[in-house]
C-alpha positions, 0 to 999 in steps of 0.5 A: 876476597879482600886480604889482610883485613884486621877485624875487632869483635866487641862481644861480651858473651864469651862463647859467641865471641870465641865462635865469631873470632874462630869463624872470621879467622878462617878466610885468613883475616886477623881477628881479635876479640874483646868484651867491653868498651874498656878492653876495646880501648886497650886493643885500639892502642895495639892497632887500629882495625879495618872493621869492628863488629860490635854487639849493641848490648854491652856491659858499661858503655853500650854499642851505640856509644862505641859506634859513635866514637869509633866513627868520630875517631876513625872515619874510614873504619867499617862498623857492623852492629850486632843486636837482638833488637829488631825494631826499625827505630833501633836500626835507624838509631844504629845507622845514625850513630855510625854503623855501616851495617845492622845485623840482628841476632842470631846472625848468619855467619855466612852473611856476616862474612859477606858483609865484611868482604864488602866493607873490606873492599871499601876500606882497602880502596880508601886506605890507598889513594885512587888513580884515575884512568882516562880512557879518552886521553889514555893516561893514568895518574893522580890529580896532582900528577904526574901522568903516565901515557898509555898504549891502547892495550895498556889502557884496556888492560887497566880498565878490564882489571879495574871493573873486575870483581876484587880487581882481579881476572884470570890470565886467559880471560884478560888475554881474550879481552885484549885480543882485538887490540893487538891480534891474538894474545897469549899468556906469554904476550900478556906477561910481556905487556904487564912487565912493560907496564909495571916498568913504566909505572915505576919510572913515571909514577914511582909505584912498584907492583901495582899489577900483581900476579895472583896464584891460580887467578891471573892478575889483580890491581893492588890499588884502586883505579877509577875509570873516566870513560871516553867523553866523560 
């Protein structure tokens, strides 16, 4: 699940706003709630959200106008539009004004959480420039360099993590997928490989802790890695 997401709920119905803020706080996200466009502007001065959940029917400035100016000012923000309107023309208008997702009320809170999780992955990928992993050349780096030369095991390790859900794999699963490259791989061997790769990344790419230990889950990438397959 994407961590450290900042969410802003724009909803004029007090009880519904409180319920949404309470529910979306439970996954560990930072959530603020406001009731109209003016309050939204004040909240934006305090900090830019990763995702905005916007009611369509608001007093004063409506949700479509808010979507349009949020998209213009913050191209990478995720926008979820909530509304009781169910016509396809209303949906089309919402998307044309910049919404990523259009949900009809009463919204299922679990669906809303899943939508935010998915948008959160996109937002976090965009917030940090991606590196390219070239499996044929066994190199890792950005378009403007420098490039880090990898061993076959290191290249496979990064490839497995980059394709995993949330770029995270349990230690045992990751070790088993590397076993064919250097015999049997234990948790201890895996820790050594990762420690060595971290040092190489820090020395050549100037990035620390790109591969992080995730308690109870193994290891995960802290930044996006785009894989260029062999021959691609």
